[in-house]
DRENDOMAR-161747 format. One record per atom (N, C-alpha, C): x, y, z. Coordinates in steps of 0.2 Angstrom, whole numbers, plus 2048, in hexadecimal, padded with zeros to 3 digits. Layout:
N
XYZ/...
//
This chain:
482
858CCF44E/859CCC454/858CD145A/855CCE45F/854CD3465/85ACD2469/85CCD846C/862CD8470/861CDA477/865CD847C/864CDA483/86BCDD485/86ACE3488/870CE748A/872CE5491/878CE4493/87BCE349A/880CE849C/87FCEB4A1/883CF14A3/885CF04AB/88BCF14AC/88ECF24B3/892CF84B3/892CFB4B9/896D014BA/89BD014BF/8A1D044BE/8A6D054C3/8A6D0D4C4/8A5D0F4CA/8A4D164CC/8AAD184D1/8AED1D4CF/8B3D1F4D3/8B1D254D6/8B1D254DD/8AFD2A4E1/8B5D2D4E5/8B7D344E4/8BCD374E8/8BAD384EF/8BDD354F4/8BBD364FB/8BDD3D4FD/8B9D40502/8B9D47504/8BED4750A/8C4D4450A/8C9D4550F/8CDD4B50E/8D0D4E513/8D4D54512/8DBD5250F/8DDD4C510/8E4D4A50E/8E3D4350A/8E8D42507/8E8D3C502/8E8D35506/8E7D30502/8E6D29506/8ECD26509/8F2D28506/8F8D2550A/8FDD2B50C/8FBD3150B/900D3750D/8FCD3C510/900D41512/8FDD47515/8FBD4D510/8FCD4C50A/8FBD51505/8F4D53504/8F3D59503/8ECD5C502/8E8D594FC/8E2D584FD/8DED564F7/8D9D5C4F4/8DBD624F7/8D7D684F4/8D7D684ED/8D1D6A4EA/8D1D6B4E3/8D3D724E0/8D6D724DB/8D8D784D7/8DFD7B4D9/8E3D784DC/8EAD7A4DE/8EED7A4D8/8F3D7E4D8/8F8D7E4D2/8FBD774D1/8FCD754CB/8FED6F4C9/905D6D4CD/905D674D0/90BD644D3/90DD674DA/908D6B4DD/909D6E4E3/906D6A4E9/903D644E8/900D604ED/902D594EC/908D584EB/90BD514EA/911D504EE/911D4C4F3/918D4C4F7/91BD454F5/921D444F9/925D3E4F7/921D374F7/91CD374FB/918D304FB/914D304F4/911D354F3/90DD354EC/911D344E6/917D364E6/91CD364E1/91FD2F4E1/91FD2B4E6/922D244E6/929D244E7/92CD2A4EA/933D2A4EB/936D244EF/93CD224EE/93FD1C4F2/93FD1E4FA/93FD194FE/940D1A505/93AD1D509/934D1D506/92ED20509/929D1A50A/925D1B50F/91FD16511/919D1A511/914D1750E/90DD1A50F/90AD18515/905D1C517/901D1B51D/8F9D1C51B/8F5D1751D/8EED1751B/8EAD1D51F/8E7D2151B/8E2D2651E/8DCD23521/8DCD23528/8D6D2052B/8CFD22529/8CFD29527/8C9D2C525/8C6D2951F/8CBD2751A/8C9D24514/8C6D1D515/8C9D1A51A/8C6D1351C/8BFD1451F/8BED19523/8B8D1A526/8B2D1C521/8B4D2051C/8B0D21517/8AED1B513/8B2D17511/8B1D1150E/8ACD0D512/8ADD0C518/8A8D0951D/8A1D0C51C/8A1D1251D/89AD1651D/897D14516/89AD14511/897D1250A/894D0B50B/898D0750D/896D0050D/890CFF512/890D02517/88AD0251C/884D05518/885D0A514/880D0E510/87CD0950B/87FD04509/87CD00504/87BCF9507/87BCF850D/87ACF2511/87FCEC50F/885CEE50E/88ACEA50B/88ECE6511/891CE150F/896CDE514/89CCE2514/89ECE451B/8A4CE851C/8AACE251D/8AFCE2519/8B4CDE51A/8B9CE151F/8B9CDE525/8BDCE152B/8C4CDF52A/8C6CDB525/8CDCDA524/8CECDB51C/8D1CE151B/8D2CE3513/8D9CE4512/8DBCE350C/8E2CE350A/8E3CE8504/8E8CEC504/8EACF04FE/8EFCEC4FA/8EECED4F3/8F2CE94EE/8F5CEF4EA/8FACEC4E6/8FDCF04E1/8FBCEE4DA/8F8CF34D6/8F6CF24CF/8FBCF54CB/8FFCF14C7/905CF34C4/904CF54BC/905CFB4BB/904CFD4B4/908D044B3/90AD054AD/90ED0B4AB/909D114A8/909D174AB/906D1C4A8/90AD224AA/90AD284A6/90ED2D4A8/90CD314AF/906D314B0/903D344B6/903D2F4BC/906D294BC/907D254C1/90ED244C3/911D284C7/918D284C8/91BD224CB/917D1F4CF/91AD194D3/91AD134CE/916D134C8/916D0D4C4/911D084C7/90DD094CC/908D054CE/903D094D2/8FDD074D2/8F7D0A4D6/8F6D064DC/8F6D094E2/8F4D054E8/8ECD054E8/8EACFF4E8/8E2CFD4E8/8E1CF74EC/8DBCF54EB/8D8CEF4EF/8D5CEA4EA/8D7CE44EA/8D5CDF4E5/8D1CD94E8/8D4CD54EB/8D0CCF4EE/8CDCD04F5/8CFCD54F8/8CDCD64FF/8CBCDE500/8C6CE04FC/8C3CE74FC/8C0CE8503/8BFCEF505/8BCCF150B/8B5CEF50B/8B1CF0505/8AACEF505/8A9CE9500/8A5CE4503/8A2CDF4FF/89CCE04FC/898CDA4FB/892CDB4F7/88DCDF4FA/889CE34F7/884CE74F9/87ECE84F4/879CEC4F6/873CEC4F1/870CF34F1/86ECF54EC/86BCFB4EB/864CFB4E8/85FCFE4EA/858CFE4E8/857D044E4/855D044DE/854D0A4DA/84CD0B4D8/84AD114D8/843D134D6/844D164CF/842D134CA/843D164C3/83DD1C4C2/83ED1F4BC/83AD254BB/833D234BA/831D1D4B8/82AD1A4B7/828D174BD/82BD184C3/829D154C9/82BD0E4CA/82ED0A4C5/830D034C6/836D034CA/837CFD4CD/83DCFC4D2/842CF84CE/848CF94D0/84ECF64CD/853CF44D2/855CEE4D3/85ACEC4D8/861CEB4D4/866CEF4D7/86DCEE4D4/871CEC4DA/875CE64D8/87ACE44DD/880CE74DC/883CE94E2/88ACEC4E2/88FCE64E4/894CE54DF/898CDF4E0/89DCE04E6/8A0CE64E6/8A4CE84EB/8A6CF04EA/8AACF34EF/8ADCF94EF/8B3CF94F2/8B8CFC4EF/8BFCFB4F1/8C2D024F2/8C7D034F6/8CBD094F7/8D1D094F2/8D3D0F4F0/8D9D0F4EC/8DBD164EB/8E1D174E8/8E4D1E4E7/8E2D204E0/8E1D264DF/8E1D294D8/8E7D2A4D5/8E8D2A4CE/8EED2C4CB/8EED344CA/8F3D364C7/8F4D3D4C5/8F0D3F4BF/8F1D444BC/8EDD464B6/8F1D494B1/8F0D464AB/8F4D484A5/8F0D4E4A1/8F4D534A0/8F1D5949D/8F3D5A496/8EED5B491/8F0D5C48A/8EED62487/8E9D6648A/8E6D6B487/8EAD71486/8EFD7348A/8F3D7948A/8FAD77487/8FBD71484/902D6F482/901D6D47B/907D6E477/907D6C470/90CD6746F/90AD6146E/90FD5C46D/912D58473/910D5B479/912D5847F/90CD57484/90DD53489/908D5248E/90BD55495/907D59498/908D5B49F/906D564A4/909D564AA/907D514AF/906D554B5/900D544B8/8FFD574BF/8FDD524C4/902D524C9/901D4C4CE/8FDD4E4D4/8FAD544D4/8F6D564DA/8F1D504DC/8EED4D4D7/8E9D484D8/8ECD414DA/8F2D404D9/8F5D3A4DA/8F5D384E2/8F2D334E4/8F1D314EB/8EBD334EE/8E6D364EA/8E0D384ED/8DCD324EE/8D8D324F4/8D5D2B4F5/8CED2B4F1/8CDD254EE/8C8D234EA/8C4D1D4ED/8BED1D4EC/8BAD174EE/8B7D144E7/8B9D0F4E5/8B6D0C4DE/8B1D074E0/8ABD094DD/8A5D054DE/8A3D014D8/8A3CFA4D9/8A2CF64D3/89BCF34D4/897CF44CF/890CF04CF/891CEA4CB/88CCE64CC/88BCE04C8/888CE24C1/888CDE4BC/885CE04B6/87ECDF4B6/87ACE34BA/873CE24BB/86FCE64B7/872CEB4B4/86ECF04B0/86DCEE4A9/867CF04A6/866CEF49F/864CF549B/865CFB49D/864D01499/868D0649C/869D0B498/86DD1149A/869D154A0/863D154A0/85FD184A5/860D154AC/860D0E4AC/861D0B4B2/868D0C4B5/86DD0D4B0/874D0E4B2/875D154B5/871D1A4B2/871D214B4/86DD214BB/868D1D4BC/864D1D4C2/869D1B4C8/86DD164C7/872D134CC/877D194CD/879D1C4C8/87FD214C9/87CD274CD/876D294CC/872D2E4CF/871D2C4D7/86FD264D8/86ED244DF/875D244E2/87AD214DF/881D224E3/883D294E4/882D2D4DF/883D344E0/880D374E6/87AD364E7/876D384ED/879D354F3/87AD2F4F3/87CD2B4F9/883D2D4FC/887D2E4F7/88ED304FA/88ED374FD/889D3C4FA/889D424FD/885D42504/880D3E505/87DD3D50B/882D3A510/886D3650E/88BD33513/890D38515/891D3D510/896D42512/89DD3F510/89ED3A50B/8A4D3750A/8A7D3A503/8A3D3E500/8A5D424F9/8A0D474F8/8A3D4C4F4/89ED514F2/89BD4F4EB/89ED4A4E8/89BD474E2/89BD4C4DC/89FD514DC/89FD564D7/8A3D534D1/89ED514CC/8A1D4E4C6/8A5D524C1/8A4D594C2/8A8D5E4BE/8AFD5E4C0/8B0D5C4C6/8B7D5D4C9/8BAD564C9/8B6D514C7/8B9D4A4C7/8B8D464CE/8B4D494D2/8B3D464D8/8AFD3F4D8/8ABD3E4D2/8A8D384D1/8A8D374C9/8ABD314C7/8ACD2F4C0/8A9D284BF/8A7D274B9/8A4D214B8/8A7D1D4B2/8A8D174B3/8AAD124AD/8A4D0E4AC/8A1D0D4A6/89CD094A5/89ED034A0/89CCFD4A3/89ECF749F/897CF549B/898CF5495/892CF4491/893CEE48C/88ECE948C/88ECE4487/887CE2485/886CDF47F/87FCDD47D/87FCD647B/87ACD247C/879CCB47A/872CCA477/871CC5473/86BCC3471/866CC2477/860CC4476/85BCC347B/85ACBC47D/85ACBB484/859CB4487/85FCB0487/865CB3485/86BCAF485/86ECB148C/871CAC48F/873CAC496/87BCAF496/87ECAD491/885CAF491/886CB648F/88ACBA493/88BCC1492/88FCC248B/88ECC8488/891CCA482/898CCD484/89CCCE47F/8A3CD1480/8A1CD9482/8A5CDB488/8A3CE248A/8A9CE7488/8A6CED487/8ABCF2486/8AACF748C/8B0CFA48F/8B0CFE495/8B0D05492/8ABD09494/8ABD10492/8AED14498/8B4D17497/8B8D1A49D/8B6D2149F/8B6D224A5/8B6D294A8/8B1D2E4A5/8ABD2C4A6/8A5D304A3/8A3D344AA/8A2D3B4A9/8A2D3F4AF/89BD434AF/896D414AC/890D444AD/88AD3F4AC/884D404AF/87FD3B4AE/87DD3B4A7/87CD414A4/87AD4149D/87FD3E498/885D3F499/88AD3B495/88AD34496/889D3249C/889D2A49E/883D2749A/87DD2A49A/878D28496/879D2848F/87CD2D48C/87DD2E485/883D29483/888D28487/88DD24485/88BD1C485/887D1A48A/885D1348A/880D12484/87CD17483/877D1647D/87BD15476/880D19476/884D19470/888D1246F/88AD10475/88ED0A475/88AD04473/883D04476/87FCFF474/87DCFE46D/87CD0446A/87BD04463/881D0245F/887D04461/88DD0245D/88ECFB45D/88DCF8463/88ECF0464/888CEC460/882CEF460/87DCEB45C/87ECEC455/880CF2452/881CF344B/887CEE449/88CCEE44D/892CEA44C/890CE244B/88CCE0450/88ACD9450/886CD744A/881CDB449/87CCDA444/87FCDA43D/885CDE43C/889CDE436/88ECD8435/88ECD343A/892CCE43A/899CCE43D/89ACD4441/8A0CD5444/8A0CD244B/8A5CD444F/8A6CD2456/8A8CD845A/8A6CD7460/8A7CDD465/8AECDB468/8B3CE0469/8B9CDE46C/8B9CE1473/8BCCDD478/8BCCE047E/8C1CE547F/8BFCEB480/8C4CF1480/8C1CF7485/8C6CFC486/8C4D02489/8C3D07484/8BDD0B485/8BBD10480/8BAD16484/8BBD1C480/8BAD22483/8B3D2547F/8B0D29483/8AAD2D480/8ABD3447E/8AAD35478/8ABD3C476/8A4D40476/8A3D4447A/89DD4847B/89BD4C475/8A0D4F472/89FD5446C/89DD50466/89FD4A465/89DD4645F/898D41461/896D40468/891D3B46A/893D34468/899D32469/89BD2C467/8A1D2946C/8A1D2246C/8A7D1F470/8ACD1D46B/8B3D1E46D/8B8D1B468/8BDD1746C/8C0D13469/8C5D0E46C/8CBD1246F/8CDD10475/8D2D13479/8D8D0E47A/8D6D0847C/8DBD0347C/8D8CFC47D/8DBCF647C/8D9CF047E/8D8CEF485/8D2CEC487/8D1CEB48E/8D5CE6492/8D8CE8497/8DDCE449B/8D9CDF4A0/8DCCDA4A1/8DACD54A6/8DECD64AD/8DBCD34B2/8DECD44B9/8E6CD24B9/8E7CCC4B5/8EECCA4B5/8F3CCE4B1/8F0CD34AD/8F4CD84AA/8F8CDD4AF/8F5CDD4B4/8F7CE24B9/8FCCE04BE/8FCCD94BE/901CD64C3/900CD84CA/8F9CD74CC/8F8CD94D3/8FCCD54D8/8FECD94DE/900CD54E4/8FFCD94EA/8FFCD64F0/8FDCDA4F6/903CDF4F7/901CE64F9/906CEB4FA/90ACE9500/911CE94FF/915CE7504/916CED509/915CF3507/916CF950C/910CFA510/90ACF650F/904CF8513/901CF1517/900CF251D/8FDCEC521/8F6CEC51F/8F3CE6520/8ECCE551F/8E8CEA524/8E2CEC521/8DECF1526/8D9CEC529/8DACED530/8D5CE9534/8D0CED538/8CACEC537/8C5CF153A/8C1CED53F/8C2CEF545/8BFCEB54B/8B8CEC54B/8B4CE854F/8ADCE9550/8ABCEF553/8AFCF2558/8ADCF855B/8ADCFE557/8B2CFE552/8B3D0354E/8AED03549/8ACCFD546/8A6CFD541/8A0CFF544/89FCFD54B/898CFF54E/898D0754F/89ED0A550/89ED11551/89CD1554B/89ED12545/89CD1553F/895D1453D/893D0E53F/88CD0C53D/887D11541/889D13547/885D1754C/885D1E549/88AD20545/88BD27543/888D2853C/885D23539/882D23533/87CD28533/87BD2C52D/876D3152D/86FD2D52A/86AD3052A/864D2E527/865D2E520/864D2851C/866D27515/85FD29511/861D2A50B/85BD2D506/855D28506/855D22506/84FD1E506/84BD1E50C/84FD1E512/84BD1F518/848D26519/84CD2B517/849D32517/843D32513/843D3050D/83DD30508/837D2D50C/838D2750F/833D23512/830D27518/834D2B51B/832D2F521/82ED3551F/831D38519/82DD3E516/826D3C514/825D36511/81FD3450F/81AD33515/81DD3051B/819D2F521/817D35525/81DD39526/81CD3E52B/819D44527/81AD45521/818D4C51E/813D4A519/811D44518/80BD42513/80DD4450C/813D4350A/815D45503/814D3F4FF/814D404F8/814D3B4F3/81BD384F3/81BD324F1/821D2F4F0/826D334EB/823D354E6/827D394E1/82AD404E4/825D434E8/828D4A4EB/82DD484F0/82CD434F4/831D414F9/837D3F4F6/837D3B4F1/83DD394ED/841D3F4EA/83ED444E7/841D4A4E5/845D4E4EA/841D4E4F0/844D524F5/84AD4F4F8/84BD494F9/850D454FC/856D444F7/856D464F1/85BD454EC/861D494EF/860D4F4F2/866D534F4/864D534FC/869D52500/869D52507/867D59509/86AD5E506/869D65508/862D67506/85FD65501/858D664FF/854D63504/855D5D506/851D5950B/851D5D512/857D60514/857D6351A/854D6A51A/854D6D514/851D74513/849D73513/847D6D510/83FD6C510/83DD6B517/841D6751B/83FD65522/83ED6B526/843D70525/843D76529/83DD7A527/83BD7B521/835D7E51F/82FD7B521/82ED74520/828D71522/827D71529/82CD7152E/82BD71535/828D78537/82AD7D533/828D84536/823D88531/822D8552B/81ED88526/816D86527/815D8052A/80ED7E52C/80BD7A527/80ED79521/80BD7551C/810D71518/812D6B519/817D67516/816D6750F/810D6550C/80FD64505/810D6B501/80ED71504/80FD77501/816D79501/81AD77506/821D78507/825D74501/823D6D500/826D694FB/824D6C4F4/81ED6F4F3/81CD724EC/821D784EB/822D7C4F0/826D824EF/82DD814EE/830D7C4F1/837D7A4F1/838D774EA/834D724E8/835D6E4E2/833D724DC/82FD784DD/82CD7C4D7/830D824D7/82DD874DA/830D8E4D9/837D8F4DB/839D8C4E1/840D8D4E3/845D894DF/843D834DD/847D7F4D9/848D824D2/843D854CF/843D894C9/848D8F4C9/848D924CF/84CD984CF/853D964D0/854D914D4/85BD8F4D6/85ED8C4CF/85AD894CB/85DD864C5/85ED8C4C0/85AD914BF/85BD964BB/861D9A4BD/863D9B4C3/868D9F4C6/86ED9B4C7/86ED944C5/874D904C6/876D904CE/872D8F4D2/873D8F4D9/871D894DC/875D874E2/873D814E6/86ED844EB/86AD7F4EF/866D814F4/869D854FA/86FD834FB/873D86500/875D8E4FF/874D8F4F8/876D964F6/86FD9A4F5/86AD974F6/863D9B4F5/863DA14F9/861DA74F5/85FDAD4F8/859DAD4FD/855DA84FC/84FDA7500/851DA1505/852DA350B/853D9D510/84DD99512/84ED94515/849D90518/844D9451C/847D98520/843D9C525/83FDA1521/841DA451C/83EDA9518/838DA5514/839DA0511/834D9C50E/82FD9A512/831D97518/82CD9551D/827D9B51F/82ADA1520/826DA7522/821DA951C/823DA8516/81FDA9510/819DA4510/81AD9D511/815D98511/810D99517/812D9C51D/80ED9D522/809DA2520/80BDA751C/806DAD51A/801DAA515/803DA5511/7FFDA250C/7F9D9E510/7FCD9A515/7F7D96519/7F2D9A51D/7F4DA0520/7EFDA4524/7EBDA9520/7ECDA8519/7E8DAC514/7EADB4514/7F0DB5517/7F2DBC516/7F4DBE50F/7F6DB950B/7F8DBA504/7F5DB4500/7F4DB54FA/7F2DAF4F6/7F8DAC4F3/7F7DA64EF/7FDDA34EC/800DA74E7/7FCDAB4E3/7FEDAF4DE/802DB54E1/800DB84E6/804DBE4E9/80ADBB4EC/80ADB54EF/810DB24F2/816DB14ED/814DB14E6/81ADB14E2/81DDB84E1/819DBD4E2/81CDC44E2/820DC44E8/81EDC24EE/822DC24F4/828DBF4F3/828DB94F0/82EDB44EF/833DB84EB/830DBB4E5/835DBF4E1/838DC54E5/835DC84E9/838DCD4ED/83DDCA4F2/83CDC54F5/840DC24FA/847DBF4F6/846DBD4F0/84BDBA4EC/850DC04EA/84DDC64E8/850DCC4E6/853DD04EC/852DCD4F2/855DD14F8/851DD74FA/84BDD74F9/847DDD4FA/844DDD501/845DD8505/843DD750C/846DD150F/846DD1515/849DCB519/844DC651B/83DDC851B/838DC451D/832DC5518/82EDC0517/828DC1513/823DC6516/823DC751D/81FDCC520/821DD351E/828DD451E/82ADDA51C/828DDC515/829DD7510/827DD9509/820DDA508/81BDD650C/814DD750B/812DDE50E/815DE0513/814DE7516/816DEC512/81CDEC50F/81FDF150B/81CDF2504/819DEC502/816DED4FB/80FDED4FB/80CDEC501/805DEC502/801DE74FF/804DE1500/801DDB4FC/7FCDD6501/7FADD9506/7F6DD550B/7F0DD4507/7EDDCD508/7E7DCB504/7E1DCE507/7DCDD0503/7D6DD2505/7D1DCD507/7CFDCD50E/7CBDC7510/7C5DCA513/7C4DD1512/7BEDD4515/7B8DD2510/7B3DCF513/7ADDCC50F/7AADD250C/7A9DD750F/7A5DDD50C/7A8DE0506/7AFDE1507/7B3DE4502/7B3DDF4FC/7B4DD94FD/7B4DD44F7/7ADDD44F4/7A8DD44F8/7A1DD44F5/7A0DDB4F0/7A2DE04F3/7A2DE64EF/7A6DE64E8/7ABDE34E8/7AFDE24E2/7ACDDD4DD/7A9DD84E0/7A5DD34DC/79FDD64D9/79BDDA4DD/795DDE4DA/797DE24D4/79CDE64D5/79EDEB4D0/7A0DE74C9/7A4DE14CA/7A6DDD4C4/79FDDB4C1/79BDD84C5/795DD54C2/790DDA4BE/790DE04C1/78CDE64BE/78FDE84B8/796DE74B7/799DE94B1/799DE44AC/797DDE4AE/797DD84A9/790DD54A9/78BDD94A8/784DD64A8/783DD14A3/786DD249C/785DCD497/788DC6499/78EDC649C/791DC049E/78EDBC4A4/78BDC14A8/787DBE4AE/781DBA4AB/77DDBD4A6/777DBA4A3/779DB449F/77FDB449C/781DAE498/783DA849D/786DAA4A3/788DA54A8/781DA24AB/77CDA64AC/776DA34AF/772D9F4AA/773DA04A4/76FD9C49F/773D9649D/779D9649F/77DD9049D/77CD894A1/77ED8449E/77DD7D4A1/782D7D4A7/781D794AC/785D794B2/78CD774B0/78DD724AB/793D704A9/798D754A6/795D7A4A4/799D7F4A0/79AD854A5/797D864AB/798D8B4AF/79ED8C4B2/7A2D864B3/7A8D874B7/7ADD8B4B3/7ADD8A4AC/7B2D8D4A8/7B0D954A8/7AAD964A8/7A8D9D4A7/7A9DA14AE/7A9D9D4B3/7AADA04BA/7B1DA34BA/7B6DA04B7/7BDDA34B6/7BDDAA4B4/7B9DAB4AF/7B9DB24AC/7B8DB74B2/7B3DB64B6/7B1DBB4BB/7B6DBB4C1/7B9DB54C2/7BEDB54C7/7C4DBA4C5/7C6DB94BF/7CCDBD4BC/7CADC44BC/7C4DC64BB/7C2DCD4BB/7C3DD04C2/7C0DCC4C7/7C0DCE4CE/7C7DCE4D1/7CCDCA4CF/7D2DCA4D2/7D6DD04CE/7D4DD24C8/7D7DD74C5/7D5DDE4C9/7CFDDE4CA/7CCDE44CE/7CFDE54D5/7D1DDF4D8/7D3DE04DF/7DBDE04DF/7DEDE04D9/7E5DE04D8/7E8DDA4DB/7E5DD44DA/7E7DCE4DC/7E7DCC4E3/7E4DD14E7/7E4DD04EF/7DEDCD4F2/7D9DCC4EE/7D3DC94F1/7D4DC24F2/7D2DBF4F8/7D2DB84F9/7CFDB44F4/7D2DB04F0/7CFDAC4EB/7CADA74ED/7CBDA44F3/7C6DA04F6/7BFDA34F7/7C0DA94FA/7BADAD4FC/7B7DB04F6/7BBDB24F1/7B8DB44EA/7B4DAF4E7/7B6DA94E7/7B3DA44E3/7ACDA24E7/7ACDA24ED/7A7DA04F1/7A1DA64F1/7A3DAC4F2/79EDB14F1/79BDB24EA/7A0DB24E5/79EDB34DE/799DAD4DC/79ADA74DE/796DA14DC/78FDA34DF/78FDA54E5/788DA64E9/784DAC4E5/788DB14E3/784DB74DF/782DB54D8/786DB14D5/784DAF4CE/77EDAA4CE/77EDA64D3/779DA14D3/772DA34D6/772DAA4D8/76CDAC4DB/766DAC4D6/
//
């Protein structure tokens, strides 16, 4: 039997506010356990929460970023359940009246195809604390620093049919939230976590299969692996005559498998009701328009502009806008370096490779945008060749100079463009390679191109790589064809 996979995502984004969603406690990462939880976070009697306006603004910004409906009247509810790291016995969240309504995301897949994913809604809520098991034997430690941290939960429609499509959506959302400045998206610190709802059904069947929810996966790689494993598990189970149970499962990266955590709850299990301590949030037209006017240029628009303004390919422009800091770096280099395509090639090639090898972000790059721009200018004006440029880049990366010009001067790397000197070097090489010259002249035209490379290599070696390659090829061809 042929099977079809159906996937929906629930993505939890930790908002980049300085304080929690209903209290003034800090949200800074890495503090000593239980040092950033006050009486509101602990749910002590006699206290009242106050909504963090900046969290509301960030929710609006996300909604505008996916062209969604902004619900200007939204309500906080209580989701009741017991868990050791939930001291109040309920989570304050949004159910029927979330801040963000239906939206849409357009994805470009690796093969260039397009995929549309509908966002059902996004709602604001508070995070729970954290249960710690690693350093304790037979007991569980509770850290409530995270309790009350503002989250935006983004819920997609079940529009995806492969793990790659799910990862593409997750990566797009990861890029978008950082462009908007609403989260750092650091998955290693839990700033972005993903729950994947996975089901399978016979091909062409309209009714959805029973879904399993894979909880709290925190990397793109693990999301893809977890979904693929769950698809295989469900198909194997159904083909063996079994049935899929609706449940919550955990992904074990070490064993590359999912395992059952608990049966999946329904909404009525949580006894939702409007939070009596919080008034509805009302967003007026003026406030909404102010946020709309403050929106940055988003990745899709920036990619389209890069293609038009800088004549880049869709692929190169797409890679550059994945990170806002990379896009800004590119624009600075392109505007001062004189050649946008060359700038893109260096940023996506040599610079990206060095950053990756040294585990650095582009904001930590030893070679600044101005330094790279100065290097590209010297390539464009033929002061240095592309090969020598890599030596200059190495020196800049190692801190051996503040500018490309300084390195070129100190190391004597200026390209030879003197026609007479290049001719002299070529003549010497040809005189020492008389047999190869004879073979070249006797060869068919179709074979000469490959043979030409031998002479160019000898000439560049004789000039210590400093001869202008374009001039070398031009003069060499003229002499050989005499």
